[in-house]
Structures are given as C-alpha cells and as structure tokens.
C-alpha positions as CSV (number, residue, x, y, z in Angstrom):
1,M,-119.4,-3.3,-67.6
2,P,-115.8,-2.2,-67.7
3,L,-115.6,-2.7,-71.6
4,R,-118.7,-0.9,-72.7
5,H,-116.8,2.1,-74.1
6,L,-115.0,-0.2,-76.6
7,T,-116.4,-1.3,-79.9
8,Q,-117.7,-4.9,-80.1
9,R,-114.6,-5.9,-82.0
10,D,-112.2,-4.4,-79.5
11,Q,-114.2,-6.0,-76.6
12,Y,-113.8,-9.4,-78.3
13,L,-110.0,-8.8,-79.0
14,F,-109.4,-7.5,-75.4
15,R,-110.5,-10.9,-74.1
16,L,-109.0,-13.0,-76.9
17,Y,-105.5,-11.4,-76.7
18,G,-105.4,-10.5,-73.1
19,H,-106.3,-13.9,-71.5
20,G,-103.7,-16.7,-71.5
21,P,-104.9,-20.3,-71.9
22,T,-106.6,-21.9,-68.9
23,V,-104.3,-24.9,-68.1
24,P,-104.3,-27.3,-65.1
25,V,-101.1,-27.0,-62.9
26,P,-99.7,-30.5,-62.1
27,D,-98.9,-29.6,-58.5
28,P,-99.3,-26.4,-56.5
29,L,-96.1,-27.0,-54.6
30,V,-93.1,-26.9,-56.9
31,H,-90.7,-28.7,-54.4
32,H,-93.0,-31.8,-54.6
33,A,-91.9,-32.2,-58.2
34,V,-88.3,-32.2,-57.0
35,E,-89.1,-34.9,-54.4
36,R,-90.7,-37.1,-57.1
37,H,-87.5,-37.0,-59.1
38,A,-85.6,-37.9,-56.0
39,A,-87.8,-40.9,-55.4
40,T,-87.9,-42.2,-58.9
41,A,-84.3,-41.3,-60.1
42,P,-82.2,-40.9,-56.9
43,H,-78.9,-41.4,-58.6
44,T,-79.5,-38.8,-61.3
45,L,-77.2,-35.7,-61.1
46,A,-79.1,-32.8,-59.6
47,A,-76.3,-30.2,-59.7
48,E,-72.7,-29.7,-60.3
49,H,-70.4,-26.8,-59.2
50,L,-66.7,-26.5,-59.8
51,G,-66.2,-30.2,-59.7
52,A,-68.5,-30.9,-56.8
53,T,-71.7,-32.8,-57.5
54,I,-74.9,-33.9,-55.8
55,T,-77.6,-36.4,-56.9
56,Y,-81.3,-36.0,-56.4
57,G,-81.3,-38.6,-53.7
58,E,-78.5,-36.8,-51.8
59,L,-80.1,-33.4,-52.2
60,D,-83.5,-34.7,-51.0
61,R,-81.9,-36.3,-47.9
62,H,-79.9,-33.3,-46.9
63,A,-82.9,-31.0,-47.4
64,D,-85.1,-33.3,-45.3
65,A,-82.5,-33.2,-42.5
66,L,-82.3,-29.4,-42.7
67,A,-86.1,-29.1,-42.7
68,A,-86.3,-31.1,-39.5
69,R,-83.6,-28.9,-38.0
70,L,-85.6,-25.8,-39.0
71,A,-88.7,-27.3,-37.4
72,R,-86.7,-27.9,-34.1
73,E,-85.7,-24.2,-34.3
74,G,-89.4,-23.3,-34.4
75,V,-89.8,-22.6,-38.1
76,R,-93.4,-23.1,-39.2
77,P,-95.4,-22.7,-42.4
78,G,-95.8,-19.0,-43.1
79,D,-92.4,-18.0,-41.7
80,H,-89.5,-16.5,-43.6
81,V,-86.0,-17.9,-43.5
82,G,-83.0,-16.0,-44.7
83,L,-80.8,-17.7,-47.3
84,F,-77.6,-15.6,-47.4
85,V,-75.3,-17.6,-49.6
86,R,-73.2,-17.6,-52.8
87,R,-73.8,-19.9,-55.8
88,S,-73.1,-23.4,-54.5
89,I,-74.5,-26.8,-53.8
90,P,-75.3,-25.8,-50.1
91,M,-77.4,-23.0,-51.6
92,L,-79.7,-25.7,-53.1
93,V,-79.9,-27.7,-49.9
94,G,-80.8,-24.5,-48.0
95,L,-83.5,-23.5,-50.5
96,L,-85.1,-26.9,-50.7
97,G,-84.9,-27.4,-47.0
98,I,-86.7,-24.2,-46.3
99,L,-89.5,-25.1,-48.7
100,K,-89.8,-28.5,-47.1
101,A,-90.2,-26.8,-43.7
102,G,-93.1,-24.8,-45.1
103,A,-91.3,-21.5,-44.9
104,A,-90.5,-19.0,-47.7
105,Y,-86.8,-18.5,-48.5
106,V,-85.4,-15.0,-48.5
107,P,-82.3,-15.0,-50.8
108,Q,-79.4,-12.6,-50.7
109,D,-75.9,-13.0,-52.3
110,V,-73.9,-12.6,-49.1
111,G,-70.8,-11.8,-51.1
112,L,-72.3,-8.9,-52.9
113,A,-75.0,-7.4,-50.7
114,P,-73.8,-4.6,-48.4
115,P,-74.3,-5.0,-44.6
116,A,-77.0,-2.3,-44.5
117,Q,-79.0,-4.2,-47.1
118,L,-78.7,-7.5,-45.3
119,T,-79.8,-5.7,-42.1
120,H,-82.8,-4.2,-43.9
121,V,-83.8,-7.6,-45.3
122,V,-83.6,-9.3,-41.9
123,R,-85.7,-6.6,-40.3
124,T,-88.3,-6.3,-43.1
125,A,-88.8,-10.0,-43.7
126,R,-88.6,-10.9,-40.0
127,T,-86.2,-13.8,-40.6
128,R,-85.7,-15.3,-37.2
129,V,-83.4,-17.9,-38.8
130,V,-80.8,-17.2,-41.4
131,L,-78.9,-19.9,-43.3
132,T,-75.4,-19.3,-44.7
133,V,-72.0,-21.2,-44.9
134,A,-69.2,-20.9,-42.3
135,E,-67.0,-18.9,-44.7
136,H,-69.5,-16.1,-44.8
137,A,-71.0,-16.3,-41.3
138,H,-69.2,-13.2,-40.2
139,R,-71.0,-11.1,-42.8
140,V,-74.5,-11.9,-41.5
141,P,-76.1,-9.3,-39.3
142,L,-77.8,-11.2,-36.5
143,P,-80.1,-9.3,-34.1
144,D,-80.8,-10.6,-30.6
145,G,-83.1,-13.7,-30.7
146,H,-82.1,-14.6,-34.2
147,R,-80.5,-18.0,-35.1
148,L,-77.7,-18.6,-37.6
149,I,-77.4,-22.0,-39.2
150,T,-74.4,-22.9,-41.3
151,L,-75.2,-25.2,-44.2
152,D,-71.9,-26.9,-44.2
153,E,-72.3,-28.2,-40.7
154,P,-73.6,-31.8,-40.8
155,Q,-77.3,-32.2,-39.9
156,P,-78.5,-35.4,-38.3
157,Y,-81.0,-37.2,-40.5
158,E,-84.0,-37.1,-38.3
159,P,-86.9,-36.2,-40.6
160,G,-90.0,-35.1,-38.6
161,P,-93.6,-34.9,-39.6
162,R,-94.4,-33.2,-42.8
163,P,-95.9,-29.7,-42.3
164,A,-99.2,-28.8,-43.9
165,I,-98.3,-26.3,-46.6
166,D,-100.9,-24.3,-48.5
167,A,-100.5,-23.2,-52.1
168,D,-101.1,-19.6,-51.0
169,D,-98.2,-19.8,-48.4
170,G,-95.0,-18.0,-49.4
171,C,-92.5,-19.7,-51.6
172,Y,-89.9,-16.9,-51.5
173,V,-89.5,-13.2,-50.6
174,L,-87.5,-11.2,-53.1
175,F,-86.3,-7.7,-52.6
176,T,-86.5,-5.4,-55.6
177,S,-83.4,-3.6,-56.6
178,G,-84.4,-0.4,-54.8
179,T,-83.2,1.9,-57.5
180,T,-86.0,4.4,-56.5
181,G,-85.5,4.0,-52.7
182,R,-85.1,1.2,-50.2
183,P,-85.6,-2.3,-51.5
184,N,-89.1,-3.7,-51.1
185,G,-89.7,-7.3,-50.2
186,V,-92.2,-9.0,-52.5
187,K,-93.9,-12.2,-51.2
188,V,-94.4,-14.8,-54.0
189,T,-96.6,-17.8,-53.2
190,H,-96.3,-21.5,-54.1
191,R,-99.3,-21.1,-56.4
192,N,-97.6,-18.2,-58.3
193,V,-94.4,-20.2,-58.8
194,A,-95.9,-23.5,-59.8
195,N,-98.1,-21.9,-62.4
196,I,-95.1,-20.5,-64.4
197,L,-92.6,-23.3,-63.8
198,L,-94.8,-26.4,-64.2
199,T,-96.7,-25.3,-67.4
200,A,-95.6,-24.6,-70.9
201,P,-94.0,-22.5,-72.2
202,G,-92.5,-21.5,-68.8
203,D,-91.2,-25.0,-68.2
204,L,-89.0,-24.5,-71.4
205,G,-89.4,-28.2,-72.1
206,I,-86.9,-29.1,-69.5
207,G,-86.5,-32.8,-68.6
208,P,-84.1,-35.4,-67.6
209,G,-80.9,-35.1,-69.6
210,D,-81.1,-31.3,-69.8
211,R,-78.4,-29.2,-68.4
212,V,-79.6,-25.8,-67.1
213,A,-77.0,-23.1,-66.5
214,Q,-77.3,-21.3,-63.2
215,L,-75.9,-17.9,-64.1
216,L,-77.8,-15.3,-62.1
217,N,-77.7,-13.8,-58.7
218,I,-79.9,-15.8,-56.2
219,A,-81.5,-12.5,-55.1
220,F,-82.9,-12.0,-58.6
221,D,-86.2,-13.8,-59.3
222,M,-85.0,-15.3,-62.6
223,A,-82.6,-17.4,-60.5
224,A,-85.7,-19.2,-59.2
225,W,-86.5,-20.0,-62.8
226,E,-83.1,-21.5,-63.3
227,I,-83.0,-23.4,-60.0
228,L,-86.5,-24.6,-59.4
229,G,-87.3,-24.8,-63.1
230,C,-84.5,-27.2,-63.6
231,L,-84.9,-29.3,-60.4
232,A,-88.7,-29.6,-60.8
233,H,-88.2,-31.3,-64.2
234,G,-85.3,-33.6,-63.4
235,G,-82.5,-31.7,-65.2
236,T,-79.0,-31.1,-64.0
237,L,-78.2,-27.6,-62.7
238,V,-74.8,-26.3,-63.9
239,I,-73.9,-23.8,-61.2
240,R,-71.3,-21.3,-62.6
241,G,-68.1,-20.1,-61.0
242,K,-66.6,-16.9,-62.1
243,D,-66.6,-18.0,-65.8
244,I,-70.2,-17.5,-67.1
245,A,-69.3,-18.8,-70.6
246,A,-67.8,-22.0,-69.2
247,A,-71.2,-22.9,-67.7
248,A,-73.1,-21.9,-70.8
249,R,-70.9,-24.0,-73.1
250,T,-72.1,-27.3,-71.6
251,A,-75.7,-26.3,-71.1
252,T,-78.8,-27.1,-73.1
253,V,-81.0,-24.4,-71.5
254,L,-80.0,-20.8,-70.8
255,I,-82.1,-18.3,-68.8
256,A,-80.6,-14.8,-68.6
257,T,-80.9,-11.1,-68.9
258,P,-80.0,-9.7,-72.3
259,T,-77.0,-8.1,-70.7
260,V,-75.7,-11.4,-69.4
261,L,-76.5,-13.2,-72.7
262,T,-74.6,-10.6,-74.7
263,G,-71.4,-11.9,-73.1
264,I,-72.0,-15.4,-74.3
265,D,-71.0,-16.5,-77.8
266,P,-73.8,-18.7,-79.3
267,T,-71.3,-20.4,-81.6
268,A,-69.5,-21.7,-78.5
269,C,-72.7,-23.2,-77.2
270,P,-73.7,-25.9,-79.7
271,H,-75.8,-27.9,-77.2
272,V,-78.1,-25.0,-76.2
273,R,-81.6,-25.8,-77.5
274,A,-83.7,-23.2,-75.5
275,V,-83.0,-19.7,-74.4
276,A,-85.2,-17.3,-72.4
277,V,-84.4,-13.7,-71.7
278,A,-86.2,-11.2,-69.4
279,G,-85.5,-8.4,-66.9
280,E,-84.8,-5.7,-69.5
281,P,-85.5,-5.0,-73.2
282,C,-83.8,-7.4,-75.6
283,P,-81.9,-5.9,-78.6
284,R,-83.3,-7.3,-81.8
285,P,-79.8,-8.4,-83.1
286,L,-79.2,-10.5,-80.0
287,A,-82.6,-12.2,-80.3
288,D,-82.1,-12.9,-84.0
289,R,-78.6,-14.3,-83.4
290,W,-79.7,-16.8,-80.8
291,A,-83.0,-17.6,-82.5
292,R,-81.2,-18.9,-85.6
293,Q,-79.8,-21.9,-83.5
294,S,-82.2,-22.3,-80.5
295,A,-85.7,-21.9,-79.4
296,F,-85.5,-18.2,-78.2
297,F,-88.1,-16.9,-75.9
298,N,-88.5,-13.1,-75.3
299,C,-90.3,-12.6,-72.0
300,C,-91.5,-9.9,-69.7
301,G,-92.7,-9.5,-66.2
302,P,-91.7,-7.8,-63.0
303,T,-90.9,-9.7,-59.7
304,E,-94.4,-8.9,-58.5
305,T,-96.0,-11.0,-61.4
306,T,-93.8,-14.0,-60.7
307,I,-90.7,-14.1,-62.9
308,V,-92.4,-13.5,-66.2
309,N,-96.1,-13.3,-67.2
310,T,-95.7,-13.0,-71.0
311,M,-93.6,-15.1,-73.4
312,R,-93.0,-15.3,-77.1
313,R,-90.8,-17.7,-79.2
314,H,-89.0,-15.4,-81.6
315,D,-88.3,-16.1,-85.2
316,P,-85.7,-14.0,-87.1
317,A,-88.2,-13.6,-89.9
318,D,-90.8,-12.0,-87.6
319,P,-91.4,-8.3,-88.4
320,L,-91.3,-7.4,-84.7
321,L,-89.6,-8.6,-81.6
322,T,-92.5,-8.8,-79.2
323,I,-93.1,-10.1,-75.7
324,G,-95.9,-12.3,-76.9
325,R,-99.1,-13.0,-74.9
326,P,-100.0,-13.9,-71.3
327,T,-98.7,-17.2,-70.0
328,P,-101.2,-19.8,-68.8
329,N,-103.8,-18.8,-66.3
330,N,-102.7,-15.2,-66.5
331,T,-104.0,-12.0,-68.1
332,V,-102.6,-8.7,-69.5
333,Y,-104.5,-5.5,-69.9
334,V,-103.4,-2.4,-71.7
335,L,-105.1,0.5,-69.8
336,D,-105.2,4.3,-69.9
337,A,-104.5,6.5,-66.9
338,D,-108.0,5.9,-65.6
339,R,-107.5,2.1,-65.8
340,R,-109.9,1.8,-68.7
341,P,-109.1,-0.6,-71.5
342,L,-107.7,0.9,-74.7
343,P,-108.6,-0.1,-78.2
344,I,-106.3,-2.5,-79.9
345,G,-103.2,-0.7,-81.2
346,E,-103.2,2.2,-78.8
347,V,-100.3,2.6,-76.3
348,G,-101.1,2.3,-72.6
349,E,-99.8,0.9,-69.4
350,M,-99.8,-2.9,-68.9
351,W,-101.6,-4.3,-65.9
352,A,-101.2,-8.0,-65.1
353,G,-103.9,-10.3,-63.7
354,G,-104.5,-14.0,-62.9
355,T,-102.4,-16.6,-61.0
356,C,-99.2,-14.6,-61.5
357,V,-100.1,-11.8,-59.2
358,S,-98.0,-12.1,-56.0
359,A,-99.1,-11.6,-52.4
360,G,-97.7,-8.1,-52.2
361,Y,-95.1,-6.0,-50.5
362,L,-94.0,-6.7,-46.9
363,G,-95.0,-4.0,-44.5
364,N,-95.8,-1.4,-47.1
365,D,-99.6,-0.8,-47.3
366,E,-99.2,2.5,-49.2
367,L,-97.2,0.8,-52.0
368,N,-99.6,-2.1,-52.1
369,A,-102.5,0.2,-52.6
370,E,-100.7,2.0,-55.4
371,R,-99.6,-1.0,-57.4
372,Y,-102.2,-3.7,-56.6
373,A,-105.9,-3.2,-57.3
374,P,-109.1,-5.3,-57.6
375,D,-109.4,-6.9,-61.1
376,P,-112.7,-5.7,-62.6
377,F,-112.1,-8.0,-65.7
378,L,-111.7,-11.3,-63.8
379,G,-114.2,-10.2,-61.0
380,P,-114.4,-10.6,-57.3
381,G,-111.5,-12.3,-55.5
382,H,-109.0,-11.4,-58.2
383,R,-106.4,-8.7,-58.2
384,M,-104.3,-7.1,-60.9
385,F,-100.8,-5.5,-60.7
386,R,-99.6,-2.2,-62.3
387,T,-96.4,-3.2,-64.1
388,R,-95.4,0.4,-65.1
389,D,-94.5,-1.0,-68.5
390,L,-95.8,0.6,-71.6
391,G,-97.2,-1.6,-74.4
392,R,-99.7,-2.0,-77.2
393,W,-101.4,-4.9,-78.9
394,T,-100.5,-5.5,-82.5
395,L,-103.4,-6.3,-84.8
396,D,-102.5,-10.0,-84.7
397,G,-102.4,-10.1,-80.9
398,E,-98.8,-9.7,-79.9
399,L,-97.7,-7.4,-77.2
400,E,-95.1,-4.7,-78.1
401,H,-93.1,-3.6,-75.1
402,L,-92.5,0.1,-75.4
403,G,-90.4,0.8,-72.3
404,R,-91.1,1.8,-68.8
405,T,-93.3,4.7,-67.8
406,D,-90.2,5.8,-65.9
407,D,-88.3,5.8,-69.2
408,Q,-90.7,8.2,-70.9
409,V,-88.9,11.4,-70.2
410,K,-89.4,15.0,-71.3
411,V,-86.5,16.7,-73.2
412,R,-87.0,20.3,-74.3
413,G,-90.7,19.9,-73.5
414,F,-91.1,16.9,-75.7
415,R,-91.9,13.4,-74.5
416,V,-89.2,10.8,-75.5
417,E,-89.2,7.0,-75.1
418,L,-85.6,6.2,-74.3
419,D,-85.9,2.6,-75.5
420,S,-87.0,3.8,-79.0
421,V,-83.7,5.8,-79.3
422,S,-81.7,2.8,-78.2
423,S,-83.5,0.5,-80.6
424,V,-82.5,2.7,-83.6
425,L,-78.9,2.7,-82.4
426,E,-78.9,-1.1,-82.1
427,S,-79.9,-1.2,-85.8
428,V,-76.5,0.4,-86.7
429,D,-74.2,-2.0,-88.3
430,G,-71.9,-3.7,-85.7
431,C,-73.8,-2.3,-82.7
432,R,-74.5,-5.1,-80.2
433,R,-76.1,-3.0,-77.4
434,A,-77.2,0.6,-76.8
435,V,-78.5,2.5,-73.8
436,T,-80.0,6.0,-73.8
437,L,-80.4,8.1,-70.7
438,K,-81.7,11.6,-69.9
439,R,-78.7,13.7,-68.8
440,D,-80.6,16.9,-68.0
441,A,-83.7,18.9,-69.1
442,R,-82.3,19.5,-72.6
443,H,-79.9,16.6,-73.4
444,L,-79.9,12.8,-73.9
445,V,-76.8,10.8,-73.9
446,S,-76.4,7.4,-75.5
447,F,-73.9,4.6,-75.0
448,V,-73.1,2.1,-77.7
449,C,-71.1,-1.1,-77.5
450,P,-68.5,-2.2,-78.8
451,A,-66.1,0.7,-78.6
452,D,-65.4,0.8,-82.4
453,I,-68.9,2.1,-83.3
454,D,-68.6,5.5,-85.0
455,P,-70.6,8.0,-82.9
456,D,-71.4,10.3,-85.8
457,T,-72.8,7.4,-87.8
458,A,-74.9,6.4,-84.8
459,R,-76.2,9.9,-84.2
460,R,-77.2,10.2,-87.9
461,A,-79.1,7.0,-87.7
462,V,-81.3,8.4,-84.9
463,A,-81.6,11.8,-86.8
464,D,-82.8,9.9,-89.9
465,A,-85.4,7.8,-88.0
466,L,-86.7,10.0,-85.1
467,P,-87.7,13.6,-84.4
468,Y,-84.8,16.0,-83.7
469,Y,-85.5,16.1,-80.0
470,C,-84.8,12.4,-79.8
471,V,-81.3,12.8,-81.1
472,P,-78.7,12.3,-78.3
473,S,-76.3,15.2,-77.7
474,E,-73.6,12.6,-77.3
475,V,-73.1,9.0,-78.4
476,L,-70.3,7.4,-76.3
477,P,-68.8,4.2,-77.6
478,V,-67.7,1.8,-74.8
479,A,-66.0,-1.6,-74.8
480,F,-68.6,-3.0,-72.4
481,L,-71.7,-1.8,-70.5
482,P,-71.4,-2.0,-66.7
483,E,-73.8,-4.4,-65.0
484,T,-75.6,-4.4,-61.7
485,D,-75.3,-7.5,-59.5
486,R,-78.5,-8.7,-61.0
487,G,-77.1,-8.8,-64.6
488,K,-78.8,-5.6,-65.8
489,I,-77.4,-2.4,-67.2
490,D,-76.1,-0.2,-64.5
491,K,-77.5,3.2,-65.6
492,Q,-76.1,5.2,-62.7
493,A,-72.6,4.0,-63.6
494,L,-73.1,5.1,-67.2
495,L,-74.2,8.6,-66.1
496,R,-71.1,8.8,-63.9
497,L,-69.0,7.8,-66.9
498,A,-70.6,10.5,-69.0
499,E,-69.8,13.1,-66.3
500,E,-66.2,11.9,-66.1
501,R,-65.7,12.2,-69.8
502,T,-67.2,15.7,-69.9
503,A,-64.9,16.7,-67.0
504,L,-61.9,15.3,-68.8
505,Q,-62.8,17.1,-72.1
506,V,-63.2,20.4,-70.2
507,A,-59.8,19.9,-68.5
508,L,-58.1,19.1,-71.8
509,Q,-59.7,22.1,-73.5
510,G,-58.4,24.3,-70.6
511,A,-54.9,22.9,-70.9
512,A,-54.9,23.5,-74.6
513,R,-55.6,27.2,-74.0
C-alpha cells in the first residue's frame, strides 16, 4: 500500500486533489476532428497568413493529396516524417498530411535551427522523408536514401486507402531544448494529444468563429496546442508574420509563454476572451492584468506530459497564482526523494501520471529509466513521469509551483529557490518581469524589466522579504529580456550580459585610476 505512511486524511486528499476528472475523449485521433469540420463546413476559413488564406475544404484536400504521396514514398503508420518549415499555410498542409498518412510529424523551424541540430533530428528520429518548401530546401541535411518533398510543389489529388492508425501511434516527436546537452526526441501519441485538446479546459472553449493566434515556434509543443487545438474545433488560425502583436490584436484566443505574452498589450486586444500560458513561471502582475479582461489559464507541464497536465483559471482576487489541478484523465503526485507521497502542504517533486504520459525518449533507454517509472498509484500498465518541478498542495487543493529542482541552488551553503527571489522582485512597483540566476558559489544576480526600475529599491524588497543569502549581489535593469527561439527567457544570454557589464565596470574603474 503506497499510501499507508500517510494519515487517513492525507490519503483521502492525495486521491481527491491528485486525480483529475475521468472524462470520455470524443475521438482518440485529433485530425479526425479536423476532417469532420472540413466535411461539414468546407468553406469556413481554416487559416490566414500575411494575406493568404485556406478553407477547411482546401486544407483537407491538399492534406489528402500529400498523404497519398507519402504513402507512395513508403511512409507507413509508426514512421516519423520531418516537417522542416517556417510558419505558413504549407506548414499546416504538411502537418495534417503526415497525420493522415499515419506517421508522426517531427517539426523544426528551418529558419532558426542550426544545421547540426537538423542533422541530429534526422538521425535520431530516423526521418526517411522530410517536408519543407522550395525556399528552404537547401537548408535541409539529407543523408543518402532520404527523400525531400517540397510542400509548394503541386500534388496530384489521388487519395489512396486510409491507413489503420492506432491511438498509441505517434502524433508528433518534439525535441527538447537541449539546455543540458543534446536535444532529446520525445514521442507523443495520438491518445496523449486528443486527451488534452478535445476535453475541457484544454480545449479553451474554442469553436467556429474563434480566431486563435499562432505565435510560437513549431518545434515547441505549445504550437501543437495553437494549431491542432484550433483546427480540431473549427476555429480560424491566425498565423503571425514578424509582428506578434498584429496577430494578437485580431485574435479571440491566445496561447503563449509568459515571455511572449509580456510583449502584447491587453488593451490593444479587445477581442481576446481566453488566454493560456505555460512553459515557464508566470509573473503575478501579468496574470492579474490579463485576467481582468479574459479567462486566464495558468498551466504547467513539460513536453513529456503532453503540452500541459495542470490548469487553473486565475482570478485577480485569488490569494495565490497556482497551476491548479490535473487536467482530465491525468494525475499529479507530490513525492519525496524516495518517491513516497508527502503530506498535504509539504514541498516535494511533482510526478505526473495518467493519459498525459508520453511514449518516451527516442533511442535513450538510460534517460527513459531515469524519468519514467511504473505508477504504483494507478497500478499495473500505467507509468508516471518525473517532471523535476517542485510543488506543494495548498489546503484547498491547488498546486503551487515552486520552481525546478534545477533552480534550487546553493549559495554560501544555503539552499535558495531562484523563482522565489524573482517573485519578490516582480512585486516591486513597475516591475513587469524578473529573472534570478546563480552567478557563482557566493553570488546571485537578478535582472529586472523595464530598464527604469531602481536596482537599490529592488534589492531592498528582497532583503525585507527573504533571508540575507537570497539577496542578489546585483540587480541589473534591462529594457527587455532576451528570448530563446521557443519564446522563453534566454538565461545564458543574461549571464553573458552580466559578465559584459562587470568587465565594462572593471575597465572604467581602471581608466579612472
């Protein structure tokens, strides 16, 4: 009995809080929902991009033709097909065509990913076929025996027999950012994806008439939420160009990282009725600002648990900004280092179970053994995933996200949660965003945005709220925080900025002497 060390009350609450509702999923194959909209409303606008448009009927026909072409090239259910593109309408045709062929799409932004990364993706995912557009064909590394298909070449409409696709077949393979080494390919199944996108609240109430902004890098799993979440419910996907704000202004639904959302003015987006953020901790002022005019969902979940596996609609009157509870058919457990459940209110590591748990890493048995484990709480046949996120249950059953295990650092021998320092800084009047990083064994450095924040005031705020060892040695105001290509804070770029400022100060001091 894995719960016997807990009190009767904590055993009851462990199950009550940690188990999402059991809900039927309308269809285990998310692209079937897209096909139904194409059949019933073929003239409805599926997507627009810089003046170009495509209806559901046109999208479905082009994707059928591509699926038949892929079948002629030998693509079968269970295969992986590269989708090396930039945001565009052909991107949608490629994505849907791959799913119709029964394969999993392997997305990369061909304009941003370096050649070495594309080569690594092709080799690791064993993509014998790669889709792109003619403009970027020269960027695609193509080993012998591999086939390149350009999506802007016309495909004859010769639909073949429908392949038999299982819910446990791959829907997509996403490569994690690789900040701790080489990117790892995560295989996510149709069952995983349909569960979050076709049930509430993950469906975000999207329906015909909604306009969903497509803001994110296709190689980031939240882009699947934008794209498939929109098309599966009959909405219109507004694919952005260089101007993120322009796409957001006409949208009714936004899905973004907090970093991306920070650059969008809610007063310029009067039509937005629903916003979902994930991918990194959300500053409370940002959540409050958007929640005053829209349904604002604060969400959490790594790629390995299929986009997000917890969600919470935030109210500015709430005492805490939490990540809520597990989404339908999913579970979350707060465990200690020995994987034993902790009493309600104690901080531990979050493990995720249920339908969200993905198929695992490609070609990395050691990492699979480290991060995936049998789920003793759901029983035989179930697995759980180690998220490396720290959290605790509030007394009323909300999950507080307390940073990553990686972000618990030691400074002068004391353990410090970096997100706790940043959260205090974000409470300083005028501060929109803060990031705190460990500079060396004795010093923290914090970055605050915008550039007119007074650093001394910011440091005093931390000193008043947290122990002395949590106070950053420096608070550096910046006009903007650099982003990775996935719309998250680029921490390495910030550390380089800190080093450059230190070097400049040393040089100026030397010149003054």
